[in-house]
C-alpha positions as CSV (number, residue, x, y, z in Angstrom):
1,M,-31.6,17.6,18.4
2,N,-34.5,18.5,15.9
3,V,-32.7,19.8,12.7
4,F,-29.3,20.2,12.2
5,S,-28.5,22.9,9.6
6,V,-25.0,22.7,7.7
7,P,-23.9,26.2,5.7
8,I,-22.4,24.2,3.2
9,S,-22.7,27.3,1.1
10,Q,-19.5,28.7,3.0
11,V,-17.4,26.1,1.1
12,G,-18.4,26.7,-2.8
13,F,-22.1,24.9,-2.7
14,C,-24.9,26.7,-4.1
15,Y,-27.5,25.7,-0.9
16,N,-27.1,24.7,2.2
17,L,-28.1,21.6,4.1
18,E,-30.6,20.6,6.5
19,F,-31.2,17.0,8.3
20,E,-33.9,15.9,10.8
21,N,-32.9,13.6,13.3
22,W,-32.6,9.5,13.3
23,H,-36.8,9.2,14.9
24,N,-37.9,11.4,11.9
25,G,-36.1,9.4,9.2
26,L,-32.8,11.9,9.2
27,V,-35.0,13.4,6.4
28,G,-32.6,15.9,4.2
29,Y,-33.2,19.0,2.3
30,R,-31.1,21.3,0.0
31,V,-32.0,24.7,1.4
32,F,-31.4,27.5,-1.0
33,E,-30.5,31.2,-0.9
34,D,-34.2,32.2,-1.9
35,G,-35.3,30.1,1.0
36,K,-36.5,27.2,-1.1
37,R,-36.5,24.0,0.2
38,E,-35.6,20.6,-1.9
39,L,-36.1,17.2,-0.7
40,L,-33.0,15.0,-0.8
41,E,-34.5,11.8,-2.7
42,G,-31.1,9.7,-2.4
43,G,-27.6,10.0,-1.5
44,L,-25.1,13.1,-0.8
45,G,-22.0,11.8,-2.9
46,F,-19.6,12.1,-0.1
47,G,-19.4,11.1,3.5
48,L,-21.1,12.3,6.7
49,D,-17.6,12.8,8.2
50,M,-17.1,15.9,6.1
51,L,-19.8,17.5,7.8
52,Q,-18.2,17.1,11.2
53,T,-16.7,20.4,11.4
54,F,-19.9,22.3,11.4
55,E,-21.5,23.5,14.2
56,G,-23.9,21.1,15.7
57,A,-22.6,17.9,14.0
58,E,-21.4,16.2,16.9
59,Q,-24.9,16.5,18.9
60,W,-26.9,15.4,15.6
61,K,-24.4,12.5,15.2
62,A,-24.7,11.1,18.6
63,Q,-28.6,10.5,18.2
64,I,-27.8,7.8,15.4
65,P,-27.0,4.7,17.0
66,T,-22.9,4.1,17.1
67,S,-22.9,0.3,15.6
68,V,-25.4,1.5,12.6
69,Y,-23.0,4.9,11.8
70,D,-20.0,2.9,12.0
71,I,-20.8,0.2,9.3
72,T,-22.1,2.7,6.8
73,C,-18.9,4.6,7.3
74,L,-17.0,2.0,5.1
75,Y,-19.3,3.3,2.3
76,P,-19.0,7.1,2.4
77,E,-20.4,8.0,-0.6
78,Y,-23.6,6.3,0.2
79,Q,-23.6,6.7,3.8
80,Y,-26.1,9.3,4.4
81,Q,-29.1,7.6,1.8
82,M,-28.1,4.3,3.9
83,L,-28.8,6.0,7.4
84,H,-31.6,7.4,6.0
85,L,-33.1,3.9,4.6
86,A,-31.9,2.2,8.1
87,S,-34.0,4.8,10.3
88,C,-37.0,4.2,8.1
89,C,-36.6,0.7,8.0
90,S,-36.1,-2.4,9.8
91,N,-35.2,-4.8,6.6
92,A,-32.5,-1.9,5.7
93,I,-31.2,-2.6,9.7
94,D,-31.1,-6.1,9.1
95,L,-29.2,-5.9,5.5
96,L,-26.6,-3.6,7.5
97,N,-26.0,-6.5,10.0
98,S,-25.8,-9.3,7.9
99,R,-24.2,-8.2,4.2
100,P,-24.2,-4.3,4.3
101,I,-22.5,-4.3,0.9
102,L,-26.1,-5.5,-0.8
103,L,-27.5,-1.9,0.6
104,A,-24.6,-0.4,-0.7
105,L,-25.4,-1.7,-4.2
106,I,-29.0,-0.7,-3.7
107,C,-27.8,2.8,-3.3
108,D,-25.4,2.6,-5.8
109,K,-28.2,1.6,-8.5
110,Y,-31.1,4.0,-7.0
111,S,-28.7,6.9,-5.7
112,V,-31.4,9.6,-6.4
113,D,-34.6,7.5,-5.8
114,N,-35.3,6.5,-2.2
115,S,-38.4,4.9,-3.2
116,Q,-37.3,2.6,-5.5
117,A,-34.3,1.7,-2.8
118,M,-36.7,1.0,-0.4
119,R,-38.9,-1.5,-2.8
120,L,-35.7,-3.4,-3.0
121,I,-34.8,-3.8,0.7
122,G,-38.5,-5.0,1.3
123,L,-37.4,-8.1,-1.0
124,G,-35.1,-11.4,-0.2
125,Q,-31.6,-11.4,-0.5
126,R,-31.7,-13.4,-3.4
127,Q,-34.0,-11.4,-5.1
128,I,-32.6,-7.8,-4.5
129,L,-29.3,-9.6,-6.6
130,A,-32.0,-10.3,-9.5
131,E,-33.4,-6.7,-9.4
132,L,-29.5,-5.2,-9.2
133,G,-29.1,-7.6,-12.5
134,L,-26.5,-9.6,-10.6
135,D,-26.3,-13.0,-10.2
136,S,-29.0,-14.5,-7.6
137,T,-28.0,-17.6,-6.7
138,K,-26.6,-18.8,-2.9
139,S,-23.4,-19.1,-4.1
140,A,-23.5,-15.4,-4.8
141,L,-24.4,-14.3,-1.5
142,K,-21.6,-16.7,0.2
143,F,-19.0,-14.9,-2.1
144,L,-20.6,-11.6,-0.8
145,D,-19.5,-12.8,2.6
146,K,-16.1,-13.3,1.8
147,V,-16.1,-10.0,0.0
148,I,-16.8,-8.2,3.0
149,K,-13.9,-9.5,5.4
150,D,-11.8,-7.0,2.8
151,N,-13.1,-3.1,3.2
152,R,-10.8,-2.2,0.0
153,L,-12.6,-4.8,-2.0
154,S,-16.2,-4.5,-0.7
155,T,-15.9,-1.1,-1.1
156,S,-15.2,-1.5,-5.0
157,L,-18.7,-1.9,-5.8
158,N,-18.0,-1.7,-9.5
159,L,-15.2,-4.9,-9.2
160,V,-17.9,-6.6,-7.1
161,R,-20.5,-6.0,-9.6
162,S,-18.5,-7.3,-12.6
163,L,-17.6,-10.2,-10.7
164,L,-21.3,-11.2,-9.9
165,H,-22.1,-10.8,-13.7
166,P,-25.0,-13.3,-14.0
167,V,-23.8,-14.8,-17.4
168,S,-19.8,-14.8,-16.6
169,K,-20.3,-15.8,-12.8
170,R,-16.6,-14.8,-12.4
171,Y,-17.0,-14.9,-8.6
172,L,-17.1,-18.8,-8.8
173,R,-13.4,-18.9,-9.8
174,F,-13.4,-18.0,-5.7
175,K,-15.2,-20.7,-4.6
176,H,-12.4,-23.0,-2.9
177,Y,-11.2,-19.4,-1.1
178,T,-12.5,-18.7,2.4
179,E,-11.8,-15.0,2.0
180,V,-11.7,-12.9,-1.4
181,F,-9.5,-9.7,-1.2
182,H,-8.7,-6.8,-3.6
183,S,-5.3,-8.0,-4.5
184,T,-6.9,-11.6,-5.0
185,V,-9.1,-10.2,-7.5
186,I,-6.7,-7.9,-9.3
187,L,-4.2,-10.8,-9.6
188,D,-7.2,-13.0,-10.9
189,Q,-7.5,-10.2,-13.7
190,S,-4.0,-10.1,-14.9
191,Y,-2.8,-13.8,-14.1
192,P,-6.4,-15.7,-14.3
193,F,-4.1,-18.9,-14.5
194,M,-3.0,-18.5,-10.9
195,T,-6.4,-18.2,-9.3
196,G,-7.2,-21.8,-7.4
197,T,-3.6,-23.0,-7.3
198,A,-2.0,-23.2,-4.1
199,L,0.6,-20.2,-4.8
200,G,-2.5,-18.2,-5.9
201,M,-4.4,-19.0,-2.5
202,A,-1.1,-18.2,-0.3
203,I,-0.7,-15.0,-2.1
204,A,-4.2,-14.0,-1.3
205,N,-3.5,-15.0,2.3
206,A,-0.3,-12.7,2.4
207,R,-2.2,-9.5,1.6
208,T,-1.7,-8.1,5.1
209,N,1.9,-8.0,4.5
210,P,2.9,-4.0,4.6
211,E,6.4,-4.5,3.3
212,I,5.2,-5.7,-0.1
213,N,2.7,-5.7,-2.7
214,I,1.9,-9.3,-3.7
215,S,0.4,-8.5,-7.2
216,T,3.3,-6.3,-7.8
217,Y,6.0,-8.6,-6.5
218,F,4.3,-11.4,-8.6
219,T,4.9,-9.4,-11.8
220,D,8.3,-8.8,-11.0
221,T,9.0,-12.4,-10.5
222,L,7.4,-13.2,-13.9
223,R,9.3,-10.3,-15.8
224,L,12.9,-11.4,-14.0
225,G,12.1,-15.1,-15.5
226,E,11.7,-13.8,-18.9
227,A,14.7,-11.5,-18.8
228,I,17.0,-14.2,-17.7
229,G,15.4,-16.3,-20.6
230,V,13.4,-19.0,-18.3
231,N,11.7,-21.4,-20.6
232,D,7.9,-20.8,-19.8
233,P,8.4,-18.8,-16.6
234,I,4.3,-18.5,-15.9
235,A,4.9,-22.7,-15.8
236,V,7.1,-22.5,-13.5
237,I,5.7,-19.8,-11.1
238,Q,2.4,-21.9,-11.6
239,R,3.9,-25.1,-9.8
240,L,5.3,-23.3,-6.9
241,P,3.2,-24.3,-3.3
242,S,3.8,-21.3,-1.5
243,L,4.5,-17.9,-1.0
244,E,8.0,-18.5,0.6
245,R,9.2,-20.4,-2.5
246,L,7.8,-17.6,-4.7
247,R,10.2,-15.2,-2.7
248,D,13.0,-17.5,-2.8
249,L,12.4,-18.2,-6.7
250,H,12.5,-14.0,-7.1
251,D,15.5,-13.7,-5.1
252,R,17.4,-16.3,-6.9
253,W,16.2,-14.7,-10.4
254,S,17.2,-11.6,-9.3
255,E,20.4,-12.7,-8.7
256,Q,21.2,-14.1,-12.2
257,R,19.7,-11.1,-13.5
258,M,22.1,-9.0,-11.8
259,Q,24.9,-11.0,-12.7
260,Q,23.8,-10.9,-16.2
261,R,24.0,-7.1,-16.2
262,F,27.6,-7.1,-14.4
263,Q,28.6,-9.5,-17.5
264,L,27.1,-7.0,-20.0
265,R,27.9,-3.8,-18.6
266,R,31.3,-4.4,-16.9
267,P,33.1,-0.9,-16.4
268,Q,36.4,-0.1,-16.9
269,N,39.3,-0.3,-14.2
270,T,37.6,-3.1,-12.5
271,D,41.3,-4.4,-11.6
272,V,41.8,-1.3,-9.3
273,P,41.8,-1.3,-5.6
274,Y,39.5,0.8,-3.8
275,V,41.3,3.2,-1.5
276,N,40.2,3.3,2.2
277,D,41.0,6.5,4.6
278,F,38.6,5.3,7.3
279,T,39.6,2.9,10.6
280,L,37.8,-0.3,10.4
281,T,36.0,-2.4,12.9
282,D,34.9,-6.3,13.1
283,D,31.5,-4.8,12.3
284,M,32.3,-2.1,9.6
285,Q,34.5,-3.4,6.8
286,H,35.6,-2.0,3.9
287,I,34.5,-3.1,0.3
288,A,38.0,-3.1,-1.4
289,N,37.2,-4.1,-4.8
290,Y,34.8,-4.3,-7.9
291,Q,34.2,-7.9,-7.3
292,Q,33.3,-7.1,-3.4
293,L,31.1,-4.5,-4.8
294,C,29.2,-6.7,-7.1
295,D,28.8,-9.5,-4.3
296,E,27.5,-6.5,-1.8
297,A,25.2,-5.8,-4.5
298,I,24.0,-8.9,-5.0
299,E,23.8,-10.3,-1.7
300,M,21.8,-6.8,-0.2
301,K,19.8,-7.1,-3.4
302,H,20.3,-3.4,-4.3
303,C,22.4,-1.1,-6.7
304,I,25.7,-0.2,-4.8
305,S,27.3,-1.8,-7.7
306,I,26.7,1.6,-10.1
307,Y,29.1,3.3,-7.5
308,H,32.3,2.0,-9.0
309,N,33.4,4.6,-11.3
310,R,32.6,7.4,-8.7
311,I,34.7,5.0,-6.1
312,V,37.7,4.3,-8.5
313,S,37.7,8.0,-9.1
314,G,38.2,8.9,-5.3
315,Q,34.6,10.4,-5.0
316,Y,32.9,7.7,-3.1
317,S,33.6,4.8,-0.4
318,A,31.4,1.9,0.4
319,F,31.7,-0.3,3.6
320,R,29.7,-3.2,4.5
321,L,28.3,-3.4,8.3
322,L,27.6,-6.5,10.1
323,S,26.0,-5.8,13.1
324,P,23.9,-4.4,14.9
325,E,22.1,-5.2,11.6
326,R,23.5,-6.1,7.5
327,M,23.7,-3.0,6.2
328,T,25.8,-1.3,3.1
329,V,27.2,2.1,4.2
330,G,28.1,4.7,1.8
331,I,30.3,7.8,2.4
332,K,30.4,10.4,-0.2
333,H,34.0,12.4,-0.5
334,V,33.5,16.2,-0.1
335,S,36.7,18.2,-0.8
336,T,34.7,21.7,0.4
337,K,34.4,20.3,4.0
338,T,37.2,20.3,6.7
339,F,36.5,16.4,7.2
340,P,36.0,15.9,3.7
341,Y,33.2,13.1,3.8
342,E,29.6,12.8,5.0
343,I,27.3,9.8,5.0
344,D,25.7,9.1,2.0
345,Q,23.3,6.2,2.5
346,I,23.0,3.3,5.1
347,C,20.7,1.0,3.6
348,G,19.6,-3.1,4.2
349,V,18.4,-5.4,1.9
350,R,16.4,-4.2,-0.9
351,N,17.3,-0.8,0.6
352,A,15.5,-1.2,3.8
353,S,16.1,1.6,6.5
354,P,18.2,1.0,9.2
355,T,16.9,1.2,12.7
356,E,17.8,4.1,15.0
357,A,20.1,1.8,16.8
358,T,22.1,1.0,13.7
359,R,22.0,4.6,12.1
360,Q,23.5,5.7,15.8
361,V,26.2,3.0,15.4
362,V,27.3,4.3,12.0
363,Y,27.4,8.0,12.9
364,D,29.4,7.2,16.1
365,W,32.0,5.4,13.9
366,F,31.9,8.4,11.6
367,E,32.5,10.7,14.2
368,R,35.4,8.7,15.9
369,N,36.9,8.7,12.4
370,R,36.2,12.7,11.8
371,K,37.7,13.3,15.4
372,S,40.8,11.1,14.4
373,Y,41.2,13.4,11.0
374,S,40.9,16.2,13.0
375,S,43.7,15.1,15.2
376,S,46.2,14.1,12.5
377,N,45.5,17.3,10.7
378,V,46.5,19.3,13.9
379,V,49.7,16.8,14.3
380,A,50.8,17.6,10.9
381,T,50.5,21.3,10.8
382,S,52.4,21.6,14.3
383,N,55.2,19.3,12.6
384,R,55.1,21.6,9.4
385,A,55.5,24.5,11.6
386,I,58.5,23.0,13.5
387,N,60.1,22.3,10.2
388,A,59.5,25.6,9.2
389,N,61.4,27.2,12.0
């Protein structure tokens, strides 16, 4: 395939695009309605995947070396320009194979000037950094090797450039890190005193945990310490040796904060026992009073305690599920239904969602109570009819 024509005027552009094949340098043109063709002197500003819906895209993409195409996908804004430079110059291929972020930085600076971009590609890597106005030491190159292990950070070119400023050389703060991630840098910007500490490095290594935003978790722990009146919570946190100890501290401070709130906002009628209309099991226990409700909130680290007033007024019931996993179950009272209840929530520690197996256990228990309620109502109705006769 020699030319790939892309009618992007169909989606709102004032021109169409044409691209030569890989062996012709992927040279691109803007083609206007009057037939005028304008050479693309830089990038497109968007990734080539946006063109995949147009006819001929797959054939055009197929003649680009797969490894080269895949590397440039990480930098969609500069992808076309990076591919064009790679098709024209072996030095660009070398950069893609060694430090692709350098080629992205070049395209970022010369996004509309391929000739200048090509000039930089011919230089050594430290010279490239110097030409880009960045620190050009061997340490700077080693830092980039740490960065490119994290896709999110390596594509945050503004952030990387700020770290490589030739005067501040902020990247040197991470010289003891084997890898540098986006969350690591963001944490450093907000809490620079953590960078380089045992806890700071542990937080950096925990970036792949899908259940928690580490920077947010750290901030939350700090605010909890301030809220409960800890003297210099920063110093306390800074001395922690690991992320596990941070979690322990967070939970301990969270519990203290919750206890404070219970004392400050203690509702009325806390001595009134809670009514239960459900048949219980060994694994499904009724939360029978305000103290048990508070204990459940503390243990499970969620806000079930705010339901006290609704429970006392007969609008709600709360239960403690022990197995197949620890959960809190909330039942809403609905007077308009034949069986005047419905399951409102099933939540675990920090409002974690139940597994399907746990959800089914709760539904089965609820269904048994519904059937029992219906049967008792039938018997009561029959007895009333007999007595009336």
